[in-house]
C-alpha positions as semicolon CSV with decimal commas, in nm:
position;residue;x (nm);y (nm);z (nm)
1;M;18,632;17,117;7,494
2;K;18,551;16,848;7,750
3;K;18,611;16,609;7,469
4;L;18,961;16,780;7,402
5;I;19,045;16,794;7,747
6;A;18,925;16,409;7,794
7;G;19,112;16,306;7,495
8;L;19,432;16,482;7,608
9;S;19,407;16,341;7,951
10;V;19,375;15,978;7,804
11;S;19,671;16,060;7,574
12;L;19,917;16,187;7,850
13;G;19,798;15,893;8,026
14;L;19,918;15,640;7,797
15;M;20,261;15,836;7,721
16;A;20,305;15,822;8,113
17;G;20,210;15,450;8,109
18;A;20,459;15,398;7,798
19;A;20,737;15,590;7,990
20;Q;20,675;15,396;8,332
21;A;20,700;15,029;8,147
22;N;20,932;14,837;8,256
23;E;21,186;14,677;7,985
24;D;21,192;14,295;7,942
25;V;21,515;14,113;8,007
26;T;21,585;13,721;7,998
27;L;21,875;13,578;8,183
28;Q;21,958;13,231;8,107
29;L;22,180;13,074;8,375
30;K;22,432;12,804;8,317
31;W;22,305;12,551;8,575
32;V;21,995;12,466;8,814
33;T;21,874;12,705;9,092
34;Q;22,120;12,747;9,350
35;A;22,334;13,036;9,552
36;Q;22,595;13,001;9,222
37;F;22,363;13,242;9,113
38;A;22,265;13,424;9,443
39;G;22,325;13,772;9,322
40;Y;22,066;13,768;9,057
41;Y;21,786;13,585;9,274
42;V;21,864;13,866;9,509
43;A;21,834;14,148;9,306
44;L;21,470;14,009;9,160
45;D;21,339;13,966;9,517
46;K;21,497;14,280;9,664
47;G;21,342;14,465;9,368
48;Y;21,691;14,613;9,234
49;Y;21,560;14,507;8,877
50;K;21,227;14,674;8,917
51;D;21,371;14,988;9,097
52;A;21,620;14,979;8,775
53;G;21,312;14,997;8,532
54;L;21,356;14,646;8,409
55;N;21,116;14,299;8,400
56;V;21,363;14,060;8,465
57;T;21,307;13,647;8,408
58;I;21,569;13,403;8,524
59;K;21,574;13,072;8,348
60;P;21,734;12,807;8,529
61;G;21,975;12,576;8,331
62;G;22,065;12,192;8,383
63;P;22,246;11,906;8,237
64;D;22,043;11,909;7,903
65;I;22,035;12,299;7,859
66;G;22,319;12,475;7,670
67;P;22,294;12,858;7,730
68;E;22,474;12,911;7,426
69;Q;22,235;12,752;7,229
70;V;21,949;12,929;7,400
71;I;22,070;13,261;7,332
72;A;22,121;13,160;6,961
73;G;21,782;13,044;6,948
74;G;21,658;13,396;7,060
75;G;21,537;13,237;7,379
76;A;21,767;13,469;7,638
77;D;21,893;13,824;7,601
78;V;22,186;13,756;7,828
79;I;22,333;13,433;7,955
80;V;22,574;13,311;8,232
81;D;22,855;13,116;8,096
82;W;23,210;13,013;8,170
83;M;23,468;13,172;7,929
84;P;23,630;12,859;7,761
85;A;23,255;12,757;7,654
86;A;23,159;13,081;7,535
87;L;23,494;13,160;7,347
88;A;23,497;12,801;7,193
89;A;23,138;12,898;7,089
90;R;23,236;13,239;6,915
91;E;23,528;13,057;6,716
92;K;23,267;12,831;6,598
93;G;23,071;13,095;6,472
94;L;22,827;13,204;6,738
95;P;22,940;13,568;6,847
96;L;22,932;13,583;7,176
97;V;23,083;13,908;7,390
98;N;23,156;13,906;7,763
99;I;22,994;14,259;7,918
100;A;23,052;14,185;8,290
101;Q;23,246;13,929;8,503
102;P;23,087;13,907;8,859
103;Y;23,311;13,624;8,906
104;K;23,673;13,694;8,985
105;K;23,845;13,390;9,074
106;S;23,752;13,004;8,953
107;G;23,612;12,769;9,224
108;M;23,735;12,460;9,027
109;M;23,956;12,242;9,164
110;L;24,071;11,841;9,181
111;T;23,951;11,647;9,515
112;C;24,180;11,330;9,598
113;L;24,148;11,091;9,862
114;K;24,469;11,104;10,089
115;E;24,467;10,702;10,088
116;S;24,513;10,739;9,706
117;G;24,894;10,812;9,812
118;I;24,860;11,151;9,598
119;K;25,056;11,457;9,757
120;T;25,126;11,663;9,475
121;P;25,031;11,696;9,136
122;K;25,356;11,487;9,018
123;D;25,195;11,176;9,202
124;F;24,911;11,198;8,971
125;P;25,046;10,927;8,715
126;G;24,923;10,571;8,745
127;H;24,584;10,717;8,889
128;T;24,218;10,761;8,716
129;L;24,113;11,136;8,761
130;G;23,722;11,251;8,712
131;V;23,666;11,523;8,472
132;W;23,383;11,723;8,362
133;F;23,356;11,756;7,959
134;F;23,179;11,962;7,768
135;G;23,393;12,261;7,757
136;N;23,485;12,189;8,130
137;E;23,798;11,972;8,053
138;Y;24,014;12,237;7,889
139;P;24,164;12,371;8,207
140;F;24,223;12,000;8,307
141;L;24,418;11,904;8,018
142;S;24,600;12,200;7,969
143;W;24,720;12,184;8,356
144;M;24,832;11,834;8,263
145;A;25,013;11,935;7,917
146;H;25,223;12,201;8,165
147;L;25,291;11,908;8,391
148;G;25,405;11,704;8,118
149;I;25,185;11,425;8,229
150;P;24,986;11,203;7,908
151;T;24,607;11,179;7,960
152;D;24,595;10,862;7,735
153;G;24,576;10,606;8,031
154;G;24,936;10,490;7,975
155;P;25,175;10,395;8,262
156;N;25,321;10,699;8,262
157;G;25,035;10,882;8,250
158;V;24,675;10,925;8,383
159;T;24,356;10,780;8,328
160;V;24,067;11,068;8,241
161;L;23,747;10,926;8,377
162;K;23,439;11,132;8,181
163;Q;23,253;11,241;8,523
164;G;22,904;11,300;8,569
165;F;22,801;11,617;8,753
166;N;22,778;11,380;9,099
167;V;23,074;11,301;9,345
168;D;22,991;10,927;9,323
169;P;23,338;10,819;9,145
170;L;23,537;10,938;9,482
171;L;23,289;10,791;9,687
172;Q;23,275;10,475;9,511
173;K;23,655;10,474;9,462
174;Q;23,656;10,438;9,077
175;A;23,870;10,760;9,099
176;A;24,156;10,874;9,298
177;C;24,066;11,244;9,226
178;I;23,747;11,418;9,088
179;S;23,647;11,748;8,959
180;T;23,486;11,976;9,213
181;M;23,396;12,315;9,260
182;T;23,466;12,488;9,564
183;Y;23,112;12,576;9,662
184;N;22,896;12,263;9,569
185;E;23,073;11,944;9,465
186;Y;23,341;11,961;9,775
187;L;23,043;12,054;10,006
188;Q;22,894;11,731;9,881
189;V;23,163;11,533;9,972
190;L;23,191;11,616;10,277
191;E;22,817;11,586;10,330
192;A;22,860;11,242;10,228
193;G;23,044;11,162;10,545
194;I;23,411;11,192;10,423
195;K;23,650;11,428;10,663
196;P;23,843;11,724;10,541
197;D;24,183;11,562;10,688
198;Q;24,092;11,262;10,449
199;L;24,121;11,485;10,155
200;I;24,364;11,682;9,971
201;T;24,249;11,964;9,719
202;F;24,453;12,111;9,398
203;K;24,265;12,483;9,293
204;Y;24,315;12,532;8,981
205;E;24,391;12,913;9,067
206;D;24,679;12,793;9,287
207;E;24,827;12,591;8,992
208;G;24,822;12,858;8,776
209;V;24,603;12,722;8,493
210;A;24,242;12,883;8,605
211;T;23,997;13,004;8,379
212;L;23,718;13,256;8,405
213;E;23,376;13,166;8,504
214;D;23,021;13,315;8,559
215;G;23,052;13,580;8,327
216;L;22,766;13,781;8,156
217;Y;22,759;13,719;7,748
218;V;22,534;13,884;7,503
219;M;22,527;13,846;7,124
220;E;22,752;14,111;6,967
221;D;22,530;14,225;6,697
222;K;22,293;14,361;7,000
223;L;22,554;14,569;7,124
224;K;22,509;14,795;6,824
225;D;22,196;14,942;6,953
226;P;22,249;15,201;7,254
227;A;21,932;15,112;7,375
228;F;22,031;14,773;7,429
229;V;22,370;14,862;7,606
230;D;22,167;15,090;7,821
231;T;21,922;14,823;7,921
232;M;22,241;14,579;8,016
233;A;22,404;14,854;8,205
234;K;22,091;14,876;8,417
235;F;22,112;14,525;8,447
236;V;22,459;14,466;8,532
237;K;22,440;14,758;8,752
238;A;22,138;14,612;8,983
239;S;22,266;14,260;8,958
240;M;22,603;14,353;9,153
241;E;22,385;14,543;9,407
242;G;22,258;14,183;9,418
243;W;22,567;14,052;9,464
244;K;22,684;14,262;9,707
245;Y;22,387;14,202;9,960
246;A;22,397;13,834;9,891
247;D;22,753;13,828;9,992
248;A;22,724;14,010;10,269
249;H;22,396;13,831;10,414
250;P;22,472;13,465;10,311
251;E;22,175;13,327;10,479
252;E;21,913;13,521;10,370
253;A;22,016;13,507;10,047
254;A;22,051;13,117;10,088
255;Q;21,657;13,146;10,157
256;I;21,561;13,354;9,849
257;V;21,774;13,096;9,664
258;L;21,541;12,843;9,799
259;D;21,208;13,034;9,738
260;N;21,309;13,045;9,381
261;D;21,375;12,681;9,333
262;E;21,111;12,502;9,226
263;T;21,257;12,139;9,204
264;G;21,255;12,141;9,592
265;A;21,607;11,967;9,552
266;Q;21,830;12,228;9,729
267;T;21,861;12,238;10,118
268;M;21,898;12,529;10,312
269;E;22,236;12,402;10,474
270;H;22,371;12,335;10,161
271;Q;22,285;12,662;10,006
272;V;22,450;12,883;10,287
273;G;22,769;12,676;10,291
274;M;22,761;12,723;9,896
275;M;22,697;13,102;9,944
276;K;22,953;13,186;10,168
277;E;23,211;12,988;9,937
278;V;23,087;13,223;9,621
279;A;23,159;13,490;9,836
280;K;23,520;13,421;9,817
281;L;23,498;13,406;9,418
282;T;23,307;13,732;9,376
283;E;23,533;13,914;9,623
284;G;23,693;14,230;9,488
285;T;23,525;14,310;9,191
286;D;23,208;14,518;9,091
287;G;23,163;14,320;8,768
288;V;23,421;14,494;8,573
289;L;23,626;14,206;8,331
290;D;23,988;14,254;8,433
291;P;24,202;14,241;8,062
292;A;24,465;14,036;8,249
293;D;24,209;13,781;8,370
294;Y;24,094;13,744;8,021
295;E;24,466;13,731;7,872
296;R;24,530;13,458;8,134
297;T;24,215;13,236;8,047
298;V;24,287;13,261;7,675
299;K;24,662;13,171;7,731
300;V;24,537;12,869;7,901
301;L;24,287;12,792;7,644
302;L;24,547;12,771;7,384
303;E;24,778;12,564;7,581
304;G;24,541;12,284;7,614
305;G;24,732;12,027;7,471
306;S;24,674;11,835;7,116
307;D;24,326;11,931;7,160
308;P;24,303;12,315;7,231
309;V;23,952;12,435;7,320
310;I;24,035;12,767;7,080
311;T;24,315;12,766;6,800
312;K;24,368;13,127;6,775
313;K;24,295;13,432;6,991
314;P;24,015;13,575;6,964
315;E;23,884;13,927;6,865
316;G;23,621;14,143;7,005
317;A;23,514;13,889;7,255
318;W;23,507;14,129;7,550
319;T;23,359;14,494;7,604
320;H;23,363;14,745;7,888
321;A;23,088;14,926;7,692
322;V;22,810;14,813;7,933
323;T;22,998;14,840;8,263
324;D;23,123;15,167;8,158
325;K;22,783;15,292;8,088
326;A;22,665;15,148;8,430
327;G;22,913;15,350;8,612
328;L;23,132;15,074;8,730
329;K;23,500;15,082;8,742
């Protein structure tokens, strides 16, 4: 009887342990550790993921890391990606699906030196403009197509400078304008000593050519598993709790980001500034993708001039199954 009771106790203990075991989730970021991704680091630091029964690993990105390649190779369960890149990958055969959209607005803009003489987009012709590539050029090309401005470097068009992920072309006056994010490179320009009144900015949101950034994407076949959908629902809900806390506590969120930055390259001042700007982009959403925002992004991408990022309207590229399961509206 004692052996039976002991054996039963062990069995019950193992069952309880199994029931309490956290589910593993690996998140691959689009870029390096910074306040652009503060919500996820805050959710990890504050125990929101743990409370949801998740064991989350956050993998930083970088210039040599493509989130699409990582998830395709099984290195992540979910990735942070910009919709242009995700839809391009889907059209090429990698079935990524948007399950949540923490960023409501785009942070992309062109930042120009006033001394260049540029006052409105009509003044762009004859100038050199710095543009990020690797899928980030398509909103720019669509914008130029809308304006009827050639990008071939001709006298009536603009010369496109393939810009690295820095602000050197503006500082060294190699370009009249460069691509910047409201929360990062624009701040780097100011930190380099250029005053706001020496600059003029053109936000993609204001120009009507913005595309969705920093959404959460998974592989389509995984969504056929109800258990995976349930896990992602927990992940998204906890992540949005992290975002709400980060938005309300920018200094604390910045410190949490710094604590997770193994490179030591980030500074508190820059991360606080970034967090305050990022909060403007995540404001007014609980992570549920607005179909109208999706349709706007698709329209911009399809009108990307002679070389659009996608050639046809995607099918099945997003779902509300996860956010519905999470109880988000």
